[in-house]
PDB file of N, CA, C and O in Angstrom:
ATOM      1  N   MET A   1      82.687  38.129 115.058  1.00  0.00           N
ATOM      2  CA  MET A   1      82.031  37.076 114.301  1.00  0.00           C
ATOM      3  C   MET A   1      80.537  37.286 114.400  1.00  0.00           C
ATOM      4  O   MET A   1      79.988  37.398 115.496  1.00  0.00           O
ATOM      5  N   ASN A   2      79.908  37.338 113.302  1.00  0.00           N
ATOM      6  CA  ASN A   2      78.477  37.563 113.277  1.00  0.00           C
ATOM      7  C   ASN A   2      77.775  36.260 112.919  1.00  0.00           C
ATOM      8  O   ASN A   2      77.207  36.130 111.835  1.00  0.00           O
ATOM      9  N   ASP A   3      77.819  35.291 113.841  1.00  0.00           N
ATOM     10  CA  ASP A   3      77.233  33.985 113.541  1.00  0.00           C
ATOM     11  C   ASP A   3      76.216  33.547 114.587  1.00  0.00           C
ATOM     12  O   ASP A   3      75.792  32.391 114.594  1.00  0.00           O
ATOM     13  N   TRP A   4      75.822  34.459 115.467  1.00  0.00           N
ATOM     14  CA  TRP A   4      74.761  34.219 116.449  1.00  0.00           C
ATOM     15  C   TRP A   4      75.124  33.198 117.514  1.00  0.00           C
ATOM     16  O   TRP A   4      74.239  32.718 118.222  1.00  0.00           O
ATOM     17  N   GLY A   5      76.391  32.854 117.648  1.00  0.00           N
ATOM     18  CA  GLY A   5      76.803  31.939 118.698  1.00  0.00           C
ATOM     19  C   GLY A   5      76.670  32.585 120.066  1.00  0.00           C
ATOM     20  O   GLY A   5      76.878  33.790 120.210  1.00  0.00           O
ATOM     21  N   ARG A   6      76.333  31.805 121.052  1.00  0.00           N
ATOM     22  CA  ARG A   6      76.188  32.326 122.417  1.00  0.00           C
ATOM     23  C   ARG A   6      77.461  32.127 123.223  1.00  0.00           C
ATOM     24  O   ARG A   6      77.667  32.801 124.232  1.00  0.00           O
ATOM     25  N   ARG A   7      78.300  31.227 122.797  1.00  0.00           N
ATOM     26  CA  ARG A   7      79.539  30.955 123.525  1.00  0.00           C
ATOM     27  C   ARG A   7      80.717  31.290 122.624  1.00  0.00           C
ATOM     28  O   ARG A   7      80.919  30.663 121.584  1.00  0.00           O
ATOM     29  N   VAL A   8      81.481  32.272 123.031  1.00  0.00           N
ATOM     30  CA  VAL A   8      82.670  32.686 122.301  1.00  0.00           C
ATOM     31  C   VAL A   8      83.821  32.670 123.284  1.00  0.00           C
ATOM     32  O   VAL A   8      83.672  33.140 124.412  1.00  0.00           O
ATOM     33  N   SER A   9      84.964  32.142 122.885  1.00  0.00           N
ATOM     34  CA  SER A   9      86.134  32.198 123.739  1.00  0.00           C
ATOM     35  C   SER A   9      87.271  32.879 122.993  1.00  0.00           C
ATOM     36  O   SER A   9      87.428  32.724 121.782  1.00  0.00           O
ATOM     37  N   LEU A  10      88.053  33.632 123.741  1.00  0.00           N
ATOM     38  CA  LEU A  10      89.173  34.384 123.211  1.00  0.00           C
ATOM     39  C   LEU A  10      90.435  33.865 123.864  1.00  0.00           C
ATOM     40  O   LEU A  10      90.498  33.732 125.086  1.00  0.00           O
ATOM     41  N   HIS A  11      91.444  33.570 123.051  1.00  0.00           N
ATOM     42  CA  HIS A  11      92.712  33.045 123.558  1.00  0.00           C
ATOM     43  C   HIS A  11      93.842  33.927 123.035  1.00  0.00           C
ATOM     44  O   HIS A  11      93.870  34.286 121.857  1.00  0.00           O
ATOM     45  N   LEU A  12      94.763  34.267 123.915  1.00  0.00           N
ATOM     46  CA  LEU A  12      95.903  35.103 123.564  1.00  0.00           C
ATOM     47  C   LEU A  12      97.196  34.399 123.947  1.00  0.00           C
ATOM     48  O   LEU A  12      97.263  33.737 124.982  1.00  0.00           O
ATOM     49  N   ALA A  13      98.212  34.541 123.123  1.00  0.00           N
ATOM     50  CA  ALA A  13      99.539  34.015 123.435  1.00  0.00           C
ATOM     51  C   ALA A  13     100.558  34.949 122.813  1.00  0.00           C
ATOM     52  O   ALA A  13     100.305  35.536 121.761  1.00  0.00           O
ATOM     53  N   ASN A  14     101.719  35.091 123.461  1.00  0.00           N
ATOM     54  CA  ASN A  14     102.752  35.929 122.879  1.00  0.00           C
ATOM     55  C   ASN A  14     104.086  35.198 122.847  1.00  0.00           C
ATOM     56  O   ASN A  14     104.383  34.356 123.694  1.00  0.00           O
ATOM     57  N   GLN A  15     104.880  35.550 121.837  1.00  0.00           N
ATOM     58  CA  GLN A  15     106.210  34.976 121.676  1.00  0.00           C
ATOM     59  C   GLN A  15     106.961  35.835 120.663  1.00  0.00           C
ATOM     60  O   GLN A  15     106.401  36.240 119.644  1.00  0.00           O
ATOM     61  N   ASP A  16     108.212  36.105 120.948  1.00  0.00           N
ATOM     62  CA  ASP A  16     109.087  36.828 120.020  1.00  0.00           C
ATOM     63  C   ASP A  16     108.457  38.125 119.512  1.00  0.00           C
ATOM     64  O   ASP A  16     108.478  38.400 118.312  1.00  0.00           O
ATOM     65  N   ARG A  17     107.901  38.915 120.421  1.00  0.00           N
ATOM     66  CA  ARG A  17     107.306  40.222 120.113  1.00  0.00           C
ATOM     67  C   ARG A  17     106.150  40.135 119.122  1.00  0.00           C
ATOM     68  O   ARG A  17     105.925  41.048 118.327  1.00  0.00           O
ATOM     69  N   GLN A  18     105.428  39.030 119.183  1.00  0.00           N
ATOM     70  CA  GLN A  18     104.206  38.857 118.407  1.00  0.00           C
ATOM     71  C   GLN A  18     103.122  38.314 119.328  1.00  0.00           C
ATOM     72  O   GLN A  18     103.414  37.659 120.328  1.00  0.00           O
ATOM     73  N   VAL A  19     101.880  38.589 118.985  1.00  0.00           N
ATOM     74  CA  VAL A  19     100.756  38.062 119.753  1.00  0.00           C
ATOM     75  C   VAL A  19      99.860  37.255 118.802  1.00  0.00           C
ATOM     76  O   VAL A  19      99.581  37.670 117.677  1.00  0.00           O
ATOM     77  N   LEU A  20      99.428  36.107 119.285  1.00  0.00           N
ATOM     78  CA  LEU A  20      98.465  35.273 118.567  1.00  0.00           C
ATOM     79  C   LEU A  20      97.112  35.470 119.234  1.00  0.00           C
ATOM     80  O   LEU A  20      96.974  35.306 120.446  1.00  0.00           O
ATOM     81  N   ILE A  21      96.129  35.819 118.438  1.00  0.00           N
ATOM     82  CA  ILE A  21      94.765  36.006 118.920  1.00  0.00           C
ATOM     83  C   ILE A  21      93.890  34.960 118.239  1.00  0.00           C
ATOM     84  O   ILE A  21      93.847  34.883 117.012  1.00  0.00           O
ATOM     85  N   VAL A  22      93.197  34.158 119.037  1.00  0.00           N
ATOM     86  CA  VAL A  22      92.310  33.124 118.508  1.00  0.00           C
ATOM     87  C   VAL A  22      90.926  33.344 119.100  1.00  0.00           C
ATOM     88  O   VAL A  22      90.777  33.474 120.315  1.00  0.00           O
ATOM     89  N   VAL A  23      89.918  33.385 118.242  1.00  0.00           N
ATOM     90  CA  VAL A  23      88.536  33.512 118.683  1.00  0.00           C
ATOM     91  C   VAL A  23      87.799  32.257 118.235  1.00  0.00           C
ATOM     92  O   VAL A  23      87.812  31.904 117.056  1.00  0.00           O
ATOM     93  N   LEU A  24      87.159  31.589 119.186  1.00  0.00           N
ATOM     94  CA  LEU A  24      86.385  30.383 118.915  1.00  0.00           C
ATOM     95  C   LEU A  24      84.916  30.673 119.138  1.00  0.00           C
ATOM     96  O   LEU A  24      84.537  31.183 120.192  1.00  0.00           O
ATOM     97  N   SER A  25      84.089  30.355 118.165  1.00  0.00           N
ATOM     98  CA  SER A  25      82.647  30.499 118.291  1.00  0.00           C
ATOM     99  C   SER A  25      82.037  29.109 118.287  1.00  0.00           C
ATOM    100  O   SER A  25      82.218  28.346 117.338  1.00  0.00           O
ATOM    101  N   ARG A  26      81.324  28.786 119.333  1.00  0.00           N
ATOM    102  CA  ARG A  26      80.760  27.436 119.507  1.00  0.00           C
ATOM    103  C   ARG A  26      79.340  27.367 118.995  1.00  0.00           C
ATOM    104  O   ARG A  26      78.401  27.259 119.784  1.00  0.00           O
ATOM    105  N   TRP A  27      79.171  27.427 117.708  1.00  0.00           N
ATOM    106  CA  TRP A  27      77.850  27.363 117.097  1.00  0.00           C
ATOM    107  C   TRP A  27      77.927  26.321 115.997  1.00  0.00           C
ATOM    108  O   TRP A  27      78.600  26.534 114.988  1.00  0.00           O
ATOM    109  N   ALA A  28      77.252  25.207 116.177  1.00  0.00           N
ATOM    110  CA  ALA A  28      77.329  24.090 115.227  1.00  0.00           C
ATOM    111  C   ALA A  28      76.672  24.440 113.899  1.00  0.00           C
ATOM    112  O   ALA A  28      75.713  25.209 113.849  1.00  0.00           O
ATOM    113  N   GLY A  29      77.200  23.866 112.830  1.00  0.00           N
ATOM    114  CA  GLY A  29      76.584  23.982 111.517  1.00  0.00           C
ATOM    115  C   GLY A  29      76.811  25.289 110.797  1.00  0.00           C
ATOM    116  O   GLY A  29      75.997  25.673 109.956  1.00  0.00           O
ATOM    117  N   LEU A  30      77.895  25.990 111.100  1.00  0.00           N
ATOM    118  CA  LEU A  30      78.167  27.260 110.445  1.00  0.00           C
ATOM    119  C   LEU A  30      78.634  27.062 109.008  1.00  0.00           C
ATOM    120  O   LEU A  30      79.274  26.064 108.678  1.00  0.00           O
ATOM    121  N   ALA A  31      78.310  28.011 108.181  1.00  0.00           N
ATOM    122  CA  ALA A  31      78.823  28.023 106.810  1.00  0.00           C
ATOM    123  C   ALA A  31      80.277  28.482 106.841  1.00  0.00           C
ATOM    124  O   ALA A  31      80.762  28.945 107.874  1.00  0.00           O
ATOM    125  N   ALA A  32      80.957  28.357 105.739  1.00  0.00           N
ATOM    126  CA  ALA A  32      82.340  28.809 105.646  1.00  0.00           C
ATOM    127  C   ALA A  32      82.421  30.300 105.955  1.00  0.00           C
ATOM    128  O   ALA A  32      81.453  31.036 105.764  1.00  0.00           O
ATOM    129  N   THR A  33      83.577  30.734 106.433  1.00  0.00           N
ATOM    130  CA  THR A  33      83.793  32.133 106.774  1.00  0.00           C
ATOM    131  C   THR A  33      83.650  33.023 105.542  1.00  0.00           C
ATOM    132  O   THR A  33      84.126  32.682 104.459  1.00  0.00           O
ATOM    133  N   ASP A  34      83.003  34.140 105.715  1.00  0.00           N
ATOM    134  CA  ASP A  34      82.839  35.127 104.649  1.00  0.00           C
ATOM    135  C   ASP A  34      84.218  35.500 104.093  1.00  0.00           C
ATOM    136  O   ASP A  34      85.141  35.759 104.865  1.00  0.00           O
ATOM    137  N   GLN A  35      84.365  35.531 102.788  1.00  0.00           N
ATOM    138  CA  GLN A  35      85.653  35.792 102.144  1.00  0.00           C
ATOM    139  C   GLN A  35      86.165  37.208 102.377  1.00  0.00           C
ATOM    140  O   GLN A  35      87.328  37.485 102.087  1.00  0.00           O
ATOM    141  N   ARG A  36      85.344  38.103 102.886  1.00  0.00           N
ATOM    142  CA  ARG A  36      85.780  39.473 103.161  1.00  0.00           C
ATOM    143  C   ARG A  36      86.448  39.612 104.516  1.00  0.00           C
ATOM    144  O   ARG A  36      87.100  40.624 104.773  1.00  0.00           O
ATOM    145  N   VAL A  37      86.305  38.620 105.394  1.00  0.00           N
ATOM    146  CA  VAL A  37      86.811  38.729 106.761  1.00  0.00           C
ATOM    147  C   VAL A  37      88.334  38.776 106.801  1.00  0.00           C
ATOM    148  O   VAL A  37      88.893  39.686 107.413  1.00  0.00           O
ATOM    149  N   LEU A  38      89.011  37.842 106.180  1.00  0.00           N
ATOM    150  CA  LEU A  38      90.467  37.771 106.288  1.00  0.00           C
ATOM    151  C   LEU A  38      91.168  38.981 105.674  1.00  0.00           C
ATOM    152  O   LEU A  38      92.102  39.497 106.288  1.00  0.00           O
ATOM    153  N   PRO A  39      90.765  39.463 104.489  1.00  0.00           N
ATOM    154  CA  PRO A  39      91.400  40.690 103.997  1.00  0.00           C
ATOM    155  C   PRO A  39      91.202  41.879 104.944  1.00  0.00           C
ATOM    156  O   PRO A  39      92.087  42.725 105.072  1.00  0.00           O
ATOM    157  N   ALA A  40      90.049  41.942 105.603  1.00  0.00           N
ATOM    158  CA  ALA A  40      89.795  43.027 106.551  1.00  0.00           C
ATOM    159  C   ALA A  40      90.713  42.910 107.765  1.00  0.00           C
ATOM    160  O   ALA A  40      91.217  43.922 108.253  1.00  0.00           O
ATOM    161  N   VAL A  41      90.939  41.687 108.262  1.00  0.00           N
ATOM    162  CA  VAL A  41      91.850  41.475 109.387  1.00  0.00           C
ATOM    163  C   VAL A  41      93.279  41.809 108.971  1.00  0.00           C
ATOM    164  O   VAL A  41      94.001  42.457 109.728  1.00  0.00           O
ATOM    165  N   ALA A  42      93.696  41.385 107.794  1.00  0.00           N
ATOM    166  CA  ALA A  42      95.045  41.684 107.296  1.00  0.00           C
ATOM    167  C   ALA A  42      95.242  43.195 107.159  1.00  0.00           C
ATOM    168  O   ALA A  42      96.328  43.702 107.440  1.00  0.00           O
ATOM    169  N   ALA A  43      94.217  43.910 106.735  1.00  0.00           N
ATOM    170  CA  ALA A  43      94.310  45.360 106.575  1.00  0.00           C
ATOM    171  C   ALA A  43      94.519  46.071 107.914  1.00  0.00           C
ATOM    172  O   ALA A  43      95.011  47.199 107.944  1.00  0.00           O
ATOM    173  N   LEU A  44      94.153  45.424 109.009  1.00  0.00           N
ATOM    174  CA  LEU A  44      94.364  46.000 110.337  1.00  0.00           C
ATOM    175  C   LEU A  44      95.811  45.848 110.804  1.00  0.00           C
ATOM    176  O   LEU A  44      96.175  46.349 111.868  1.00  0.00           O
ATOM    177  N   GLY A  45      96.636  45.159 110.015  1.00  0.00           N
ATOM    178  CA  GLY A  45      98.047  45.019 110.356  1.00  0.00           C
ATOM    179  C   GLY A  45      98.462  43.629 110.784  1.00  0.00           C
ATOM    180  O   GLY A  45      99.553  43.463 111.329  1.00  0.00           O
ATOM    181  N   ALA A  46      97.638  42.632 110.558  1.00  0.00           N
ATOM    182  CA  ALA A  46      98.002  41.259 110.932  1.00  0.00           C
ATOM    183  C   ALA A  46      99.155  40.765 110.068  1.00  0.00           C
ATOM    184  O   ALA A  46      99.162  40.973 108.855  1.00  0.00           O
ATOM    185  N   THR A  47     100.130  40.110 110.697  1.00  0.00           N
ATOM    186  CA  THR A  47     101.225  39.485 109.978  1.00  0.00           C
ATOM    187  C   THR A  47     100.711  38.297 109.187  1.00  0.00           C
ATOM    188  O   THR A  47     101.117  38.074 108.047  1.00  0.00           O
ATOM    189  N   SER A  48      99.810  37.530 109.804  1.00  0.00           N
ATOM    190  CA  SER A  48      99.126  36.421 109.140  1.00  0.00           C
ATOM    191  C   SER A  48      97.798  36.202 109.843  1.00  0.00           C
ATOM    192  O   SER A  48      97.614  36.604 110.992  1.00  0.00           O
ATOM    193  N   CYS A  49      96.875  35.561 109.139  1.00  0.00           N
ATOM    194  CA  CYS A  49      95.568  35.294 109.728  1.00  0.00           C
ATOM    195  C   CYS A  49      94.926  34.135 108.980  1.00  0.00           C
ATOM    196  O   CYS A  49      95.340  33.790 107.873  1.00  0.00           O
ATOM    197  N   GLY A  50      93.917  33.542 109.594  1.00  0.00           N
ATOM    198  CA  GLY A  50      93.242  32.418 108.967  1.00  0.00           C
ATOM    199  C   GLY A  50      91.925  32.122 109.648  1.00  0.00           C
ATOM    200  O   GLY A  50      91.609  32.677 110.700  1.00  0.00           O
ATOM    201  N   ALA A  51      91.169  31.244 109.035  1.00  0.00           N
ATOM    202  CA  ALA A  51      89.866  30.858 109.572  1.00  0.00           C
ATOM    203  C   ALA A  51      89.563  29.436 109.138  1.00  0.00           C
ATOM    204  O   ALA A  51      89.992  28.992 108.073  1.00  0.00           O
ATOM    205  N   ASP A  52      88.832  28.740 109.962  1.00  0.00           N
ATOM    206  CA  ASP A  52      88.313  27.434 109.559  1.00  0.00           C
ATOM    207  C   ASP A  52      87.011  27.172 110.290  1.00  0.00           C
ATOM    208  O   ASP A  52      86.740  27.752 111.342  1.00  0.00           O
ATOM    209  N   THR A  53      86.222  26.299 109.722  1.00  0.00           N
ATOM    210  CA  THR A  53      84.922  25.944 110.281  1.00  0.00           C
ATOM    211  C   THR A  53      84.856  24.436 110.425  1.00  0.00           C
ATOM    212  O   THR A  53      85.216  23.694 109.511  1.00  0.00           O
ATOM    213  N   ALA A  54      84.395  23.994 111.577  1.00  0.00           N
ATOM    214  CA  ALA A  54      84.226  22.568 111.844  1.00  0.00           C
ATOM    215  C   ALA A  54      82.792  22.332 112.312  1.00  0.00           C
ATOM    216  O   ALA A  54      82.005  23.274 112.409  1.00  0.00           O
ATOM    217  N   GLN A  55      82.459  21.096 112.598  1.00  0.00           N
ATOM    218  CA  GLN A  55      81.101  20.765 113.030  1.00  0.00           C
ATOM    219  C   GLN A  55      80.713  21.461 114.329  1.00  0.00           C
ATOM    220  O   GLN A  55      79.537  21.742 114.556  1.00  0.00           O
ATOM    221  N   ASP A  56      81.703  21.741 115.186  1.00  0.00           N
ATOM    222  CA  ASP A  56      81.384  22.342 116.483  1.00  0.00           C
ATOM    223  C   ASP A  56      81.551  23.853 116.524  1.00  0.00           C
ATOM    224  O   ASP A  56      81.381  24.451 117.586  1.00  0.00           O
ATOM    225  N   GLY A  57      81.880  24.494 115.400  1.00  0.00           N
ATOM    226  CA  GLY A  57      81.983  25.947 115.407  1.00  0.00           C
ATOM    227  C   GLY A  57      83.028  26.492 114.458  1.00  0.00           C
ATOM    228  O   GLY A  57      83.483  25.804 113.544  1.00  0.00           O
ATOM    229  N   ARG A  58      83.398  27.732 114.686  1.00  0.00           N
ATOM    230  CA  ARG A  58      84.321  28.454 113.813  1.00  0.00           C
ATOM    231  C   ARG A  58      85.511  28.971 114.614  1.00  0.00           C
ATOM    232  O   ARG A  58      85.375  29.339 115.781  1.00  0.00           O
ATOM    233  N   ARG A  59      86.681  28.992 113.971  1.00  0.00           N
ATOM    234  CA  ARG A  59      87.885  29.526 114.604  1.00  0.00           C
ATOM    235  C   ARG A  59      88.488  30.571 113.670  1.00  0.00           C
ATOM    236  O   ARG A  59      88.709  30.308 112.488  1.00  0.00           O
ATOM    237  N   LEU A  60      88.751  31.756 114.214  1.00  0.00           N
ATOM    238  CA  LEU A  60      89.468  32.811 113.502  1.00  0.00           C
ATOM    239  C   LEU A  60      90.734  33.105 114.290  1.00  0.00           C
ATOM    240  O   LEU A  60      90.702  33.143 115.520  1.00  0.00           O
ATOM    241  N   TRP A  61      91.855  33.313 113.593  1.00  0.00           N
ATOM    242  CA  TRP A  61      93.093  33.624 114.292  1.00  0.00           C
ATOM    243  C   TRP A  61      93.873  34.666 113.515  1.00  0.00           C
ATOM    244  O   TRP A  61      93.736  34.800 112.299  1.00  0.00           O
ATOM    245  N   ALA A  62      94.693  35.401 114.248  1.00  0.00           N
ATOM    246  CA  ALA A  62      95.556  36.417 113.644  1.00  0.00           C
ATOM    247  C   ALA A  62      96.825  36.530 114.468  1.00  0.00           C
ATOM    248  O   ALA A  62      96.796  36.372 115.688  1.00  0.00           O
ATOM    249  N   VAL A  63      97.940  36.804 113.804  1.00  0.00           N
ATOM    250  CA  VAL A  63      99.220  37.083 114.455  1.00  0.00           C
ATOM    251  C   VAL A  63      99.548  38.542 114.173  1.00  0.00           C
ATOM    252  O   VAL A  63      99.533  38.995 113.029  1.00  0.00           O
ATOM    253  N   LEU A  64      99.847  39.275 115.264  1.00  0.00           N
ATOM    254  CA  LEU A  64     100.175  40.698 115.163  1.00  0.00           C
ATOM    255  C   LEU A  64     101.535  40.953 115.792  1.00  0.00           C
ATOM    256  O   LEU A  64     101.885  40.345 116.804  1.00  0.00           O
ATOM    257  N   ASP A  65     102.301  41.859 115.187  1.00  0.00           N
ATOM    258  CA  ASP A  65     103.563  42.288 115.792  1.00  0.00           C
ATOM    259  C   ASP A  65     103.257  43.220 116.953  1.00  0.00           C
ATOM    260  O   ASP A  65     102.336  44.034 116.889  1.00  0.00           O
ATOM    261  N   LEU A  66     104.045  43.088 118.016  1.00  0.00           N
ATOM    262  CA  LEU A  66     103.880  43.991 119.171  1.00  0.00           C
ATOM    263  C   LEU A  66     104.778  45.204 119.028  1.00  0.00           C
ATOM    264  O   LEU A  66     104.781  46.075 119.897  1.00  0.00           O
TER     265      LEU A  66
END
């Protein structure tokens, strides 16, 4: 994420031979996620992926098969 946030957290979870990767960037007032990000993540082999932006930061997530 190229949003200049100083606090980023990474969360991982697995179930049924898949892994969920969630990245949280704690930078208030971010604009919506660049529309090129999700197709680029999907091209890396993600089963599904998404992004959202709230007042307290941005969240990107992807599910990958193991």
